[in-house]
N, CA and C atoms as an extended XYZ file, in Angstrom:
192
Properties=species:S:1:pos:R:3:atomname:S:1:resname:S:1:resid:I:1 pbc="F F F"
N         0.840       -1.183        0.000 N   MET     1
C         0.000        0.000        0.000 CA  MET     1
C         0.882        1.242        0.000 C   MET     1
N         0.434        2.218       -0.686 N   ALA     2
C         1.161        3.485       -0.725 CA  ALA     2
C         0.876        4.282        0.550 C   ALA     2
N         1.787        5.193        0.878 N   GLY     3
C         1.644        5.992        2.095 CA  GLY     3
C         0.354        6.791        2.133 C   GLY     3
N        -0.047        7.330        1.001 N   GLY     4
C        -1.282        8.106        0.949 CA  GLY     4
C        -2.511        7.266        1.212 C   GLY     4
N        -2.475        6.033        0.724 N   GLU     5
C        -3.611        5.140        0.929 CA  GLU     5
C        -3.736        4.758        2.401 C   GLU     5
N        -2.618        4.548        3.062 N   ILE     6
C        -2.627        4.222        4.488 CA  ILE     6
C        -3.214        5.383        5.285 C   ILE     6
N        -2.843        6.611        4.925 N   ASP     7
C        -3.388        7.780        5.614 CA  ASP     7
C        -4.898        7.882        5.424 C   ASP     7
N        -5.371        7.584        4.219 N   ARG     8
C        -6.819        7.623        3.972 CA  ARG     8
C        -7.536        6.563        4.804 C   ARG     8
N        -6.927        5.389        4.924 N   ILE     9
C        -7.532        4.321        5.716 CA  ILE     9
C        -7.587        4.729        7.185 C   ILE     9
N        -6.507        5.320        7.696 N   LYS    10
C        -6.486        5.775        9.089 CA  LYS    10
C        -7.569        6.816        9.325 C   LYS    10
N        -7.734        7.730        8.385 N   THR    11
C        -8.761        8.764        8.519 CA  THR    11
C       -10.146        8.131        8.556 C   THR    11
N       -10.390        7.159        7.692 N   ARG    12
C       -11.699        6.494        7.675 CA  ARG    12
C       -11.960        5.747        8.978 C   ARG    12
N       -10.921        5.099        9.509 N   ILE    13
C       -11.083        4.384       10.777 CA  ILE    13
C       -11.418        5.369       11.886 C   ILE    13
N       -10.752        6.511       11.905 N   LYS    14
C       -11.034        7.516       12.935 CA  LYS    14
C       -12.463        8.039       12.815 C   LYS    14
N       -12.913        8.271       11.585 N   LYS    15
C       -14.284        8.745       11.392 CA  LYS    15
C       -15.289        7.687       11.841 C   LYS    15
N       -15.020        6.431       11.504 N   ALA    16
C       -15.918        5.349       11.912 CA  ALA    16
C       -15.937        5.211       13.423 C   ALA    16
N       -14.788        5.360       14.051 N   ALA    17
C       -14.713        5.268       15.504 CA  ALA    17
C       -15.518        6.384       16.154 C   ALA    17
N       -15.474        7.555       15.586 N   THR    18
C       -16.233        8.684       16.116 CA  THR    18
C       -17.723        8.399       16.045 C   THR    18
N       -18.159        7.852       14.923 N   VAL    19
C       -19.577        7.534       14.761 CA  VAL    19
C       -19.984        6.416       15.714 C   VAL    19
N       -19.154        5.363       15.806 N   LEU    20
C       -19.484        4.246       16.693 CA  LEU    20
C       -19.498        4.664       18.154 C   LEU    20
N       -18.640        5.608       18.510 N   ALA    21
C       -18.587        6.079       19.891 CA  ALA    21
C       -19.697        7.092       20.171 C   ALA    21
N       -20.437        7.466       19.123 N   ASP    22
C       -21.509        8.456       19.231 CA  ASP    22
C       -20.983        9.753       19.836 C   ASP    22
N       -19.786       10.109       19.448 N   ASP    23
C       -19.121       11.316       19.937 CA  ASP    23
C       -18.742       12.144       18.719 C   ASP    23
N       -19.654       12.990       18.289 N   HIS    24
C       -19.448       13.726       17.049 CA  HIS    24
C       -18.507       14.906       17.199 C   HIS    24
N       -18.139       15.254       18.399 N   SER    25
C       -17.157       16.309       18.616 CA  SER    25
C       -16.150       15.850       19.669 C   SER    25
N       -15.223       14.991       19.277 N   PRO    26
C       -14.281       14.447       20.265 CA  PRO    26
C       -13.454       15.554       20.900 C   PRO    26
N       -13.320       15.474       22.218 N   MET    27
C       -12.587       16.509       22.948 CA  MET    27
C       -11.089       16.261       22.915 C   MET    27
N       -10.685       15.028       22.789 N   SER    28
C        -9.251       14.762       22.781 CA  SER    28
C        -8.905       13.770       21.682 C   SER    28
N        -7.778       13.990       21.072 N   GLU    29
C        -7.317       13.097       20.019 CA  GLU    29
C        -6.987       11.728       20.594 C   GLU    29
N        -6.523       11.665       21.828 N   GLY    30
C        -6.179       10.400       22.461 CA  GLY    30
C        -7.371        9.465       22.574 C   GLY    30
N        -8.522       10.019       22.942 N   LYS    31
C        -9.726        9.207       23.066 CA  LYS    31
C       -10.107        8.639       21.705 C   LYS    31
N       -10.021        9.442       20.700 N   LEU    32
C       -10.351        9.005       19.353 CA  LEU    32
C        -9.379        7.919       18.887 C   LEU    32
N        -8.108        8.067       19.197 N   ASP    33
C        -7.121        7.060       18.825 CA  ASP    33
C        -7.395        5.731       19.515 C   ASP    33
N        -7.787        5.772       20.788 N   ARG    34
C        -8.097        4.538       21.518 CA  ARG    34
C        -9.290        3.824       20.893 C   ARG    34
N       -10.310        4.577       20.576 N   VAL    35
C       -11.508        3.988       19.983 CA  VAL    35
C       -11.174        3.451       18.585 C   VAL    35
N       -10.359        4.172       17.834 N   ALA    36
C        -9.962        3.714       16.501 CA  ALA    36
C        -9.199        2.399       16.597 C   ALA    36
N        -8.332        2.267       17.588 N   LYS    37
C        -7.591        1.012       17.774 CA  LYS    37
C        -8.542       -0.127       18.111 C   LYS    37
N        -9.543        0.152       18.941 N   GLN    38
C       -10.512       -0.875       19.297 CA  GLN    38
C       -11.294       -1.328       18.062 C   GLN    38
N       -11.725       -0.370       17.261 N   VAL    39
C       -12.481       -0.696       16.049 CA  VAL    39
C       -11.603       -1.496       15.099 C   VAL    39
N       -10.377       -1.060       14.943 N   LYS    40
C        -9.450       -1.766       14.057 CA  LYS    40
C        -9.227       -3.191       14.542 C   LYS    40
N        -9.093       -3.366       15.850 N   GLY    41
C        -8.912       -4.705       16.409 CA  GLY    41
C       -10.109       -5.605       16.150 C   GLY    41
N       -11.297       -5.065       16.332 N   LYS    42
C       -12.519       -5.847       16.094 CA  LYS    42
C       -12.648       -6.213       14.616 C   LYS    42
N       -12.313       -5.276       13.741 N   LEU    43
C       -12.368       -5.563       12.312 CA  LEU    43
C       -11.363       -6.647       11.942 C   LEU    43
N       -10.178       -6.598       12.522 N   GLN    44
C        -9.163       -7.611       12.240 CA  GLN    44
C        -9.626       -8.979       12.728 C   GLN    44
N       -10.288       -9.026       13.888 N   GLN    45
C       -10.824      -10.290       14.388 CA  GLN    45
C       -11.860      -10.854       13.424 C   GLN    45
N       -12.717       -9.986       12.909 N   ALA    46
C       -13.754      -10.425       11.972 CA  ALA    46
C       -13.122      -10.962       10.688 C   ALA    46
N       -12.104      -10.277       10.194 N   VAL    47
C       -11.407      -10.727        8.987 CA  VAL    47
C       -10.763      -12.088        9.233 C   VAL    47
N       -10.112      -12.250       10.377 N   ASP    48
C        -9.463      -13.514       10.701 CA  ASP    48
C       -10.483      -14.653       10.794 C   ASP    48
N       -11.641      -14.373       11.383 N   GLN    49
C       -12.684      -15.388       11.494 CA  GLN    49
C       -13.217      -15.776       10.119 C   GLN    49
N       -13.389      -14.797        9.244 N   MET    50
C       -13.864      -15.086        7.899 CA  MET    50
C       -12.843      -15.908        7.125 C   MET    50
N       -11.568      -15.574        7.266 N   LYS    51
C       -10.520      -16.345        6.589 CA  LYS    51
C       -10.511      -17.779        7.082 C   LYS    51
N       -10.666      -17.965        8.387 N   ALA    52
C       -10.687      -19.310        8.952 CA  ALA    52
C       -11.897      -20.095        8.449 C   ALA    52
N       -13.043      -19.426        8.354 N   ALA    53
C       -14.252      -20.092        7.879 CA  ALA    53
C       -14.108      -20.505        6.416 C   ALA    53
N       -13.529      -19.632        5.615 N   VAL    54
C       -13.325      -19.948        4.200 CA  VAL    54
C       -12.338      -21.098        4.065 C   VAL    54
N       -11.263      -21.060        4.837 N   ALA    55
C       -10.264      -22.125        4.776 CA  ALA    55
C       -10.868      -23.460        5.214 C   ALA    55
N       -11.731      -23.441        6.199 N   ALA    56
C       -12.348      -24.669        6.689 CA  ALA    56
C       -13.317      -25.250        5.664 C   ALA    56
N       -13.932      -24.399        4.866 N   ASN    57
C       -14.930      -24.856        3.888 CA  ASN    57
C       -14.354      -25.180        2.526 C   ASN    57
N       -13.075      -24.968        2.335 N   ARG    58
C       -12.482      -25.228        1.010 CA  ARG    58
C       -12.578      -26.689        0.612 C   ARG    58
N       -12.599      -27.566        1.576 N   GLY    59
C       -12.672      -28.989        1.254 CA  GLY    59
C       -14.079      -29.484        0.970 C   GLY    59
N       -15.070      -28.698        1.278 N   SER    60
C       -16.447      -29.136        1.071 CA  SER    60
C       -16.817      -29.059       -0.408 C   SER    60
N       -17.841      -29.772       -0.776 N   ARG    61
C       -18.236      -29.789       -2.188 CA  ARG    61
C       -18.848      -28.462       -2.629 C   ARG    61
N       -19.309      -27.638       -1.697 N   TRP    62
C       -19.929      -26.363       -2.038 CA  TRP    62
C       -18.901      -25.292       -2.371 C   TRP    62
N       -17.694      -25.445       -1.909 N   ALA    63
C       -16.667      -24.426       -2.110 CA  ALA    63
C       -15.989      -24.572       -3.462 C   ALA    63
N       -16.299      -25.606       -4.207 N   ARG    64
C       -15.616      -25.843       -5.502 CA  ARG    64
C       -16.170      -25.040       -6.614 C   ARG    64
């Protein structure tokens, strides 16, 4: 990924964290960063679970 793309992703994560935290005017950048890390962690867990599910189903006749 290019540096600019990473910055755009970070910005989107911060915006999503603000919406999920229902805090439309964050008072501190630190709070927003903590929430963004939590959201990012949850998203990574979901991605990992989906990858595991796909890998587990590759042997089934439906995955062919």
